[in-house]
N, C-alpha and C positions, 0 to 999 in steps of 0.2 A: 397301662401305653396309659397318658393322662387324655384329658380333654378339653382339648382345644377349647379359650375360650374366645368369641366374635365380640372384635369390639365392639363400643359405644360410641355411633354419629354425638356428632356436639345436637345439643337441638336447635334451630331451623331462626330464621329471622323474630319469636316470638321470645327469641329466648337468646342465643347467642349468633350471630351465624355460623353457617357452615364451612370448613378448611377439609373443601374438594378436589380445592388444589392448589401446589402453587407458588402455581401466579399469585393468585389473588385469596389471600387468605384475607383472616381478621381477628384480631385481641378486640376485648370489653373491659371496656375499664366505668366506673360506677361513680357518675361524680354529681354533687348537690349543691343544690342554693336558697338561700329564704325565701327566693324572687318564686311567684307563682309561673313558670311560661309555659304558653300554649304552643300546641302541634310537635308536628316533630321537624327531624329534614331529616332528607337523603344525600349524597354526593357518589361519582365513584371511587370518592378516598375516604371518606369518612360519614357514618348516619349517627347519629343521635335521638333516642326513645324515649318514652313516657316506662318511669318503672312504678309500678302499682305497688302501693305500700297493704298492708294487711290491713284490715282495716279494725284490727281489737288491738293493737300496735301502735297506742298516743302516745311514745315516747319523743318523735317528733314531727306527730299529724297535728300539732294541733294550727287556728287555722288564729291568720294577724297576730303573731305573738314574741317574745324571746326564745321560743319553743319553736317555727314554725319551720318548717324544711322538707325541699320540694328532691325526689331523686332519679337520677339521668341514666341510662345509657350511651357509652360513648362509646361508637365500634368504630376503631381507628383497621382502611388496611396496610399489612404488615401482607412483606418478601421473606421467604422460610426456604434460602440455603442451608441444608444440615451439616452441623452441627451447629448455624448459626441462625439465633434469628434478625432480619432488622425492621427495627419499626421504617415507615416508608417516613409518618409525622408520630416528631413526636407530642402524648398526652399530655406531658405539660406546660409545655408550649401552646397546645392545643389549649385547654380550660386559660392562659392565661391572654392569647388573641380573646376568648368568648367574650372573657370581663373587659379586657379593653373592649372592646364591641359594645357590645351591651350593658355596663358603665355599671356591672352589677361584682358582689361577691361568690364566686361561684370557690370549687371546691374538687378535689377529688379524692376516690378514696381508697384509690389502687386500682388495678386490676384484677377482676374476678373468673377472665376464662381465657386459654392462648388459643392458638392455632396450634401445638400440640396435647390438644388436648382435658390442661392440665383446666383446675376452679378449683381459686381463688379466694378463700372469705376479706371479702372489704378491710377497709382499717375505721370502727366504727366509731374510736374514744378520741378524735378529734372536735367535736363540735360540740362549737360553746354557747350558752344560752346570750343574747345578742337582743341587748336592748336598747340599740337603734334602730330596731327593726321598721319603722319607717320611713329610714333614708330614704334616696330614692337609688343608694346606691346596694338594699337591697330589698323592694319592694318593686312594684308597679314599673308604668312603661318609663325611659328617661324624656321626658319632655324641652331640659334643655340642648343645644349644640357640642355633641351631634344627635339629635333624637330619634329614640328605636321605642318602636314596639318591643312586647316581653315575646314577645310571638322565636320559633326556631324558626318559624318562614323565612323569618325579615332575612334568615344570612343571605339570603338567597341577592339580598340587598346591597352586603357587601364584599361582594366576590372582589373586585382590587385586594381586599384585606388577606383575601384567604389563601395567598403565597409567602403573604409570613409565618404557615403557618412551618412549614418549611427551611425556614433557615437554621440555621448556626447560629448555637447561641453566642458563639459570639458578637454577634451583629449588632447594634450600637441595642437599633428597637425590638431587637428581641430583650436585650437585657432587662431596657427601660419596660418596657410592657412587664415582663415577673417580676417586677417587683412592686409596680402598679398593680397589680393581680395580688401579691403577696402581702401590700395598704389595707385592703379592704375585706383581706382576711383575720387579717388581724383588729382589730380596729372593736373591733370584740370581745379583745384580750389583754389589748393595752394601744391605748391609742400613741403614747409618745412614740413608742416606736412602730404603733402603723407612721404613721408623722416624718417622722425618717429617714424609711424604707418612699414617703412620695415623693420627699430635695433626690436620695438616690437615682430615685426613676426619670426625674431631672436632671444629675448629674450626668446618666449612663447614655443619654441620647442626644446630649452635647457634649460631648466628652470629643467628641471625633472631627467637629465644628471646627472651621479653620474665618476666623479673626485676622481684621487689619492689626496693625500697631497705634491707630488710632481708634480704633473699636474699642482695642480690651483695654490700652488706657488713658484713653481719651476722661474717662471720666474725675480722671483725678491728673486735672495742668501744672502741678507743678511736679510731679512722677512721669508725666512727662516729659516735659523742659526737661529733668534731668537727665533721660536718654538722648531728645534727639541733642542735645549737647556733649553731653561721651561722643555720642557718633562725629557730631560733625566738625567738632576743632581740637581734638588732641589721635587721629590719624590709625593710623591704624589699630594698637595698642585700645583707643579708644572705645574701634565698635566694636572690637572682640568682646571687652567688658560688659560694650550698650546689649549683643548680641547676650553674653552668658544672661545676665539682671532678665532678663526678658523670657529668658527658658525658664530661671530659676524662680519666677513672681507669674505662675501659676493660674490666678486671675478666674481659681475656678467659677467664685459665685458671677463676679464681671463676666465669661462667657455661657454661664447657665442664661441670667438674663437678657445677654442681651439674642443667645436660639430661643425660649422664649418669647421675645418680644417678635422674631424674625417667624414664629410657628404656631401666630396664637392668631383667628381670622375677626374680623370683627363682627360673625354672627356669633361668636363670643356670650360679650355681653351685655348686660342683661340692663334694663332701664329699675331703678326703686332705690328704694332704699336696702342700708348694709351690702351691697353688691358689688364687687372687684369693676372698674373703671380700665381702661388701658395705659392711664396715668397716674395707675393706685402699682401696675405693675411689679418693673427697677425696687421702690420701699417693698414692697409685700417677702419680694423673693429675699433682699434683704435682709430683712425680716426677718423671718424664718431658718434666713439660716444660724442667727444673732441665736435664737432658740435652737435649734436645730444644736450650736456653738457649746449653748448652755449645760444643755445633757449631757451633752457628749465627756466635758470638760471641768462640771459640778457641781454636777448632778441634778444638776434643776431643773426643775417638777415642771412642769406646761400643759398640763393636758388638759385638770381641767377648761381651763380658757379656748381653746379650742375643738375642746369637744364639745356636740351637734347638740349636750344636756340641758334642754327648754324652750330647743329646735327639733321637735320630734321629721316636722318636712323637710328639714336644707336648708333652707332659704336666707342662712347669714352668709357671705364670703368672708367678713370680719368680724373678726373677734369684736366683743361687748366687754367693755375694760370697767367694771368696778375702782376707781377713786379708791385709796386706804386699805382695798384686800391684796392686793396684790406684792411681791418679793421690790424690795427697794433697783429702781432703775429697770425695773419689770415693765413700765405700765406703758412708756413711747414704745417699747416692743411690742406690746402685746397690740395697741391700738393704728400698729401698722402692715401690723399681719395677718396672715390667709382664713382663717378660721380650721381645719381640717375640710368640710362643704370647699370650699371657694380650693385650696389647694389641692383635692383629687377632682377638678372642675381642669382647673391648671392644668394639667401630668394628660391626662385622659384627650382633652381637646388638642395641645401641642404633640404625639403623638399624633391623632388621626392625623397632626395636618401635615408634620413631619412623611405621615407613608404617602396620602395623597399625593406632597409633590416627591417620590421620588416611584410613585406608577404611572404621575404622568409626560 
């Protein structure tokens, strides 16, 4: 006759929350960031706690350097309806929203405990050294708008954004937020792909916006006049042809410029040299698209120009061009383009503006 094993209970708050109720149980994920966040956060659906590192493990324990890393346990409420575990909050979405709120690179290493009593090894192979650790998106408080201190307790000041964590993956703002968060994580690996992802974030957010023909085509008066002529002078066939052309002329870049203009507030703009101003926005977005197109279609390498190299604190929002060193025809584009830091600020400020307008 065999001996019945006693089932071992999961650790309590010091480790992972207990799984005593099918109505309210949790899964725990390990997340990390180069930023030393202060304090902890707890609500009815999620909590964030410090993870104490082994003092003898120096691999990700260095202070203020490329290898600095701080770890936190993210506890997420789940509902268990056997045999299906349904997550009330998607941890990937939570990490993306946290990145947006704090303007920080935050990475998930996967689930380490589940309410089913299963422990898992985290994925630690994706941590890359980071030479840009002094940038605002990696360490310290964000003093630019929207400003926030690097304390988990600050989440209480952003309760209006917490419902975003329950949105569908198809929500344009969520898709944009995820692209923004991925851009910050990619910066240490490939700045051109990271820049690409920031533009993708703007496209995702702006894709559902509706604009009038005057707004979409008004920047090209010759095009607008031809479309108007078709509609007014050629009867039903002309109107059908004009509609066909307008539907095919997606004007994606123009739509993004209009969306940025609508969602960026005056508190975004800073005085001083090498900062973006409202009058720069249209040309900055156009130049960023030109860099993206060159990268996609011709293999243009522009990373060293938009990189914060030589600007460790991230004060330059525009590109510093050295005459004669860039490829032919590239100098004019670079002189109008935002740096990675400038584009990151545009994306974060616009997403905040869009979320605020939805919650008002």
